[in-house]
MARLUMNU-746089 format. One record per residue (C-alpha): residue in three letters; x, y, z. Coordinates in steps of 0.25 Angstrom, whole numbers, padded with zeros to 4 digits, always signed. Each point is the difference from the previous one (the first is absolute). Layout:
N
ALAXYZ ...
END
This chain:
470
MET+0513+0487+0374 PHE-0007+0003+0015 TYR-0009+0012+0001 THR-0002+0009+0011 LEU-0012+0010+0004 ARG+0005+0014+0001 SER+0004+0004+0014 SER-0012+0010+0003 SER-0010-0011-0003 LEU+0008-0010+0007 SER-0002+0010+0012 TYR-0015+0001+0000 LEU+0000-0016-0002 GLY+0008-0001+0012 ILE-0009+0009+0008 PHE-0013-0008-0004 GLY+0007-0012+0001 ILE+0004+0003+0015 ALA-0015+0005+0003 GLY-0006-0013-0006 LEU+0010-0008+0008 LEU-0004+0007+0013 LEU-0014-0003-0003 PHE+0002-0015-0004 LEU+0007-0004+0012 GLN-0011+0007+0009 PHE-0009-0009-0007 THR+0008-0013-0001 ALA+0006+0002+0014 ALA-0014-0005+0005 LEU+0001-0013-0010 SER+0012-0006+0000 PRO+0016+0002+0001 PHE+0001-0008-0013 MET-0010+0010-0007 ALA+0008+0013+0006 LEU+0013-0006-0005 GLY-0007-0002-0014 ALA-0005+0014+0000 VAL+0015+0005+0002 LEU+0006-0009-0011 PHE-0011+0004-0010 ILE+0004+0014+0002 PHE+0013-0002-0002 SER-0002-0007-0011 ALA-0009+0011-0006 TRP+0011+0010+0003 LEU+0010-0010-0008 ILE-0008-0002-0011 LEU-0006+0014-0002 ARG+0016+0004-0001 ASN+0003-0012-0010 PRO-0012-0008-0006 TYR+0010-0010-0005 PHE+0001-0005+0013 GLY-0013-0002+0002 PHE+0000-0008-0013 TYR+0010-0009+0004 ALA-0005-0003+0015 MET-0012-0003-0007 THR+0006-0010-0010 PHE+0008-0007+0012 PHE-0013-0002+0007 LEU-0008-0006-0011 PRO-0001-0013+0006 PHE-0003+0003+0013 GLU-0016-0001-0001 ARG-0002-0008+0014 ILE+0012+0002+0008 GLY+0002+0016+0000 SER-0015+0003-0002 TYR-0009+0007+0010 ASP-0014+0001+0003 VAL-0006+0014+0000 LEU-0015+0002+0001 GLY-0004-0013-0005 ALA+0009+0001-0012 THR+0015-0008-0002 VAL+0010+0011-0002 ARG+0013-0006-0006 ILE+0013+0009+0001 SER+0001-0001-0016 GLN-0013+0008-0002 VAL+0003+0010+0011 LEU+0015+0002-0007 PHE-0008+0002-0014 PHE-0010+0009+0005 LEU+0013+0008+0006 THR+0008-0002-0013 LEU-0012+0005-0008 ILE-0003+0013+0009 GLY+0017+0002+0001 TRP+0000+0000-0016 LEU-0013+0010-0001 ALA+0007+0009+0010 ARG+0013+0001-0005 GLY-0004+0002-0014 ILE-0011+0011+0004 LEU+0009+0008+0010 GLU+0012-0001-0010 GLN-0009+0003-0013 ARG+0006-0012-0006 LEU-0012-0009-0001 THR+0001-0007-0013 PHE-0007-0013-0005 GLN+0008-0011-0008 LYS-0007-0007-0009 ASN-0009-0012+0004 PRO-0009-0008-0011 LEU-0008-0006+0012 PHE-0006+0014+0004 PHE-0012+0000-0008 PRO-0004-0015+0001 LEU+0003+0000+0015 LEU-0010+0013+0001 LEU-0010-0008-0009 PHE+0002-0012+0009 PHE-0002+0007+0012 ALA-0013+0007-0005 LEU-0006-0013-0004 ASN+0003-0005+0013 THR-0007+0011+0006 LEU-0011-0002-0010 SER-0002-0014+0005 LEU-0005+0004+0015 VAL-0014+0003-0007 ASN-0001-0016+0002 ALA+0007-0002+0013 GLU-0008-0006+0009 ASN+0010+0003+0012 ILE+0004+0014-0002 HIS+0008+0001+0011 ARG+0008-0012-0004 SER+0002+0005-0014 LEU+0004+0015+0002 LEU+0011-0006+0010 VAL+0006-0010-0012 LEU-0002+0012-0010 ALA+0008+0010+0010 PHE+0012-0012+0001 THR-0002-0003-0015 VAL+0003+0015-0004 PHE+0011+0002+0012 THR+0008-0011-0005 SER-0001+0001-0013 SER+0004+0014+0000 LEU+0014-0006+0004 ALA+0002-0002-0016 LEU-0002+0013-0002 LEU+0009+0007+0010 ILE+0012-0009-0003 PRO+0004+0004-0015 GLN-0001+0015+0007 ILE+0011-0004+0009 MET+0008-0011-0007 THR+0005+0009-0011 ARG+0016-0005-0001 SER+0006-0014-0001 ASP+0006+0001+0014 ASN-0014+0002+0006 ILE-0003-0014-0006 LEU+0013-0006+0004 THR-0002+0006+0015 ALA-0014-0005-0001 THR+0004-0014-0003 ARG+0011-0001+0010 VAL-0010+0005+0011 VAL-0010-0012-0005 PHE+0012-0010+0000 VAL+0003+0004+0016 SER-0015-0001+0003 THR-0002-0014-0007 ALA+0013-0005+0007 VAL-0006+0004+0014 VAL-0014-0006-0002 SER+0006-0012-0006 VAL+0009-0003+0011 PHE-0013+0003+0008 GLY-0007-0010-0007 MET+0011-0010+0002 TYR+0000+0003+0015 GLN-0015-0002+0000 PHE-0001-0013-0007 ILE+0010-0007+0010 GLY-0006+0008+0012 ASP-0014-0007-0003 PHE+0006-0014-0002 ILE+0008+0000+0013 GLY-0012+0005+0008 LEU+0002+0014+0001 PRO-0013+0007+0004 THR-0007+0010-0011 GLU+0002+0013+0009 ILE+0015-0003-0004 THR+0000-0005-0014 GLY-0011+0009-0005 LEU-0007-0010-0007 ARG-0014+0000-0001 GLU-0007-0012+0007 LEU-0006-0004-0014 TYR+0013-0002-0006 THR+0008-0008+0012 LYS+0005-0014-0001 ASP-0014-0005+0006 ILE-0008+0003-0011 LEU+0008-0008-0011 GLY+0010-0006+0007 PHE+0011+0010-0005 PRO-0001+0016+0002 ARG-0002+0009-0013 VAL+0010+0012+0001 GLN-0008+0014+0000 SER+0012+0008+0007 THR-0003+0014+0001 ALA-0013-0001-0010 LEU-0015-0002+0004 GLU+0000-0014-0007 PRO+0009-0010-0007 LEU-0005+0003-0014 TYR+0003+0015+0002 PHE+0014-0003+0004 ALA+0001-0009-0012 HIS-0006+0013-0008 PHE+0011+0009+0006 LEU+0011-0009-0003 LEU-0002+0000-0015 LEU+0005+0014-0001 PRO+0014-0001+0006 LEU+0002-0015-0006 GLY-0004+0006-0014 PHE+0010+0012+0002 ALA+0010-0010+0006 TYR+0000-0010-0011 ALA+0000+0011-0012 LEU+0011+0007+0006 PHE+0008-0013+0003 LEU-0002-0004-0016 SER+0005+0015-0004 LYS+0013+0005-0002 SER-0003+0011+0009 VAL+0010+0004+0010 HIS-0008+0007+0012 PHE-0002-0013+0007 ARG+0011-0010+0005 LEU-0004-0015-0004 ARG+0000-0005+0014 TRP-0010+0010+0004 LEU-0010-0004-0011 PHE+0004-0015+0002 PHE-0005+0002+0016 ILE-0013+0007-0003 LEU-0004-0011-0010 ILE+0003-0010+0009 VAL-0007+0005+0014 GLY-0011+0007-0009 SER-0003-0014-0008 LEU+0001-0008+0013 ASN-0010+0008+0007 LEU-0009+0000-0012 ILE+0001-0015+0000 LEU-0004+0001+0016 THR-0012+0008-0004 VAL-0006-0012-0005 SER-0008+0009-0009 ARG-0003-0008-0014 GLY-0004+0013-0008 GLY+0013+0005+0005 TYR+0008-0011-0005 ILE-0007+0000-0014 ALA+0002+0015+0000 PHE+0015-0001+0004 PHE+0002-0011-0011 VAL-0007+0008-0011 MET+0010+0013+0004 ILE+0012-0007+0000 LEU-0003-0006-0014 GLY-0004+0014-0006 ILE+0013+0006+0006 THR+0009-0012-0005 VAL-0006+0002-0014 PHE+0002+0015+0000 SER+0013-0002+0005 LEU+0004-0012-0009 ARG+0013+0006-0005 ASN+0006+0002+0015 VAL-0006-0013+0003 LEU+0010-0008-0009 SER+0012+0003+0010 LEU+0007-0011+0006 LYS+0003+0008+0013 ARG-0016+0004+0001 ILE-0005-0015-0003 ALA+0010-0005+0011 THR-0004+0011+0010 PHE-0015-0002-0002 SER+0001-0016+0000 ILE+0007+0002+0013 ALA-0012+0009+0005 VAL-0010-0009-0003 LEU+0007-0012+0006 VAL+0002+0008+0012 VAL-0014+0004+0001 GLY-0006-0013-0003 LEU+0009-0006+0010 LEU-0003+0010+0010 ALA-0016+0000-0001 ILE+0000-0016+0001 ARG+0008+0001+0013 PHE-0010+0010+0005 LEU-0011-0008-0005 ASN+0005-0014+0006 ILE+0000+0005+0013 ASP-0010-0009+0009 ASN-0003-0007-0013 ALA-0007+0011-0007 TRP+0005-0002-0014 GLU-0012-0010-0003 LYS-0010+0009+0006 PHE+0005+0012-0009 LEU+0001-0008-0013 THR-0015-0005+0003 HIS-0003+0015+0002 THR+0005+0006-0010 GLN-0006-0012-0011 ASN-0013+0001+0005 VAL-0005+0011-0009 PHE-0013-0005-0005 SER-0006-0005+0013 GLY-0002+0004+0016 ALA-0007+0011+0007 SER+0008+0012-0007 PHE-0003-0006-0014 GLU-0015+0000+0004 GLU+0001+0013+0006 ARG+0006+0006-0013 LEU-0012-0006-0009 ALA-0011+0006+0009 THR+0007+0014+0000 PHE+0001-0001-0016 GLU-0014-0005+0001 TYR-0004+0012+0007 ALA+0010+0009-0009 ARG-0009-0004-0012 ARG-0013+0003+0006 ALA+0005+0013+0004 PHE+0005+0004-0013 ILE-0013-0005-0008 SER-0008+0010+0011 HIS+0008+0012-0004 PRO+0008-0003-0012 TRP+0004+0015-0004 ILE+0005+0005+0014 GLY+0000-0012+0008 VAL-0006+0000+0016 GLY+0008+0010+0004 VAL+0016+0001+0003 GLY+0002-0008+0013 GLY-0014-0005+0000 PHE+0002-0016-0004 GLY+0002-0003+0015 PRO-0013+0006+0004 PHE-0007-0006-0013 MET+0004-0014+0005 SER-0003+0002+0014 ILE-0013-0003+0006 HIS-0003+0014+0002 PRO+0008+0012-0006 TYR+0003+0005+0014 VAL+0003-0013+0008 VAL+0015-0002+0000 PRO+0004-0017-0001 LYS+0008-0003+0011 GLU+0012-0003-0009 GLY-0002+0014-0007 TRP-0006+0004-0012 LYS+0003-0009-0012 ILE+0006+0002-0013 VAL+0000-0006-0013 ASN+0014-0007+0000 ASN+0002+0006-0014 GLU+0002+0015-0002 PHE-0005+0000-0015 LEU-0013-0007+0004 GLU-0001+0009+0012 LEU+0002+0013-0009 LEU-0012-0005-0008 SER-0008-0003+0011 GLU+0003+0012+0008 VAL+0002+0012-0012 GLY-0006-0008-0011 LEU+0005-0001-0016 LEU+0003+0016+0001 GLY+0009+0000+0012 PHE+0006-0013-0005 PHE+0004+0004-0013 THR+0005+0013+0005 PHE+0011-0009+0009 LEU+0003-0008-0013 ILE+0003+0013-0007 ILE+0011+0004+0012 VAL+0006-0015-0001 SER+0001+0001-0015 ILE+0006+0014+0001 LEU+0010-0004+0009 LEU+0003-0012-0008 LEU+0001+0007-0014 ARG+0009+0011+0006 SER+0010-0011+0006 VAL+0001-0006-0014 LYS+0002+0013-0006 ALA+0011+0004+0011 LEU+0007-0013-0002 ARG+0001+0002-0015 VAL+0008+0013+0002 ASN+0007+0001+0012 ARG+0014-0003+0001 ASP+0005+0002+0014 SER+0001-0014+0006 PHE-0004+0004+0015 LEU-0013+0006-0006 ARG-0002-0012-0009 ALA+0000-0011+0011 MET-0008+0009+0009 LEU-0010+0001-0011 VAL+0000-0015-0002 GLY+0000-0003+0015 SER-0012+0008+0003 THR-0008-0001-0012 CYS+0001-0016+0003 ALA-0003+0001+0015 PHE-0013+0009-0005 ILE-0003-0011-0009 ALA+0002-0010+0011 MET-0010+0008+0010 LEU-0009+0000-0010 VAL+0001-0015-0001 GLN-0001-0001+0015 TYR-0012+0008+0000 GLN-0007-0013-0005 THR+0000-0006+0012 PHE-0003+0014+0010 SER-0007+0012-0001 VAL+0004+0013+0007 LEU+0005+0011-0009 TYR+0001+0011+0012 ILE+0014-0006+0004 MET+0012+0010-0002 GLN+0010-0009-0005 VAL-0008-0001-0014 TRP-0002+0014-0001 PHE+0016+0003+0004 LEU+0003-0010-0012 ILE-0008+0007-0010 GLY+0006+0013+0004 LEU+0013-0003+0000 LEU-0003-0008-0014 VAL-0004+0013-0006 SER+0013+0007+0006 ILE+0009-0010-0007 GLN-0008+0002-0013 ASN+0000+0014+0001 LEU+0016+0001+0002 ALA+0003-0011-0012 LEU-0008+0008-0009 ARG+0006+0013+0004 SER+0013-0006+0000 THR-0003-0005-0017 LYS-0003+0015-0002 THR+0011+0007+0006 ALA+0010-0011-0005 
END
């Protein structure tokens, strides 16, 4: 159901919107036509989202993987489309509820644990060596993780989950096709201005390009792909009639191929764990000749395409060497160094850490000297939590994870709806896979993680609610 604000309220909002538009245009006209156009689109989008917060949510869902392409630097900070849409959706939902006097809150078991996690992150600031950096990371952490609190308030019906899943699949198709273009384009010599690849991931570095598509890095793109691939595989194995088999087949093929082309070893391991988990949870549906045959064809197609792509310019041998080179090389040595610094940071302040976002300044030659390649990260989320927010913050995060997993088990035991069950299995296993990949990188304030957590809570609520009303 779509909600609209009262007409009188819309009139006032329209007046303020026009005034804001005129002032903003006067300011941006001196900067660039691009900024002026952005102002117009922003105000028009804000008006649509204030009328209907669902529009903002689905638009935000589509733009989740657009981290590098689709972002803009404003006042020294990188602003992404998904972040702007999330902010507008939050304001739109609050405005609608307040003006219509219908502001109600759905059950969210993560509310108090997240508040405690925010409080402990804030408390860790007392040990921060670079307070500006720590405040910025704290703000981003609170902002992005608030998505897990908002989604259960908006996604309250099965058709909401269905629409969001379709949007995720459409977005995945777009960025995956772009990723394949990126790979081929770099191999045939197109400049990075056209392919969108960062210089670090072109074929000149490893002998083959690493696909990042619209994401900031290949491993971030692999991290995002776990989400649609988990949904698609679980729905593929289910008896749900909401998605045609050939559409799921397409998502599985292009998504898996792009995951391989990211050359993210952590992504490979996480993907394997996710596929194994979904298969075990859906074992009764796996034992179907049609599904076994279709899945076998999908695996064969992905394998042949990956070999074909990586055989361009004899890159296959280089690819195998790189993926098997786990315990040696510059990357391995750097990880050992960051792990050692994380250990020192934890020992220095074991209870509340060296401050949220404080690992980079702790490892730098001076807390306010930014290294040429940017602030260092631990490349292991759990070690980074221990070093930055200490045992208290770390165990609070484990409580959040435990609540999610235990609640999924409870919902799976009682739910009988095939679509909700498939989404519950897919989203839970995708979440576990993301935790697995978090052993190889450590950025907590990314939208897709908290989007998945919020969606998982919504699915759990629906599954448990349908049992009570049955």
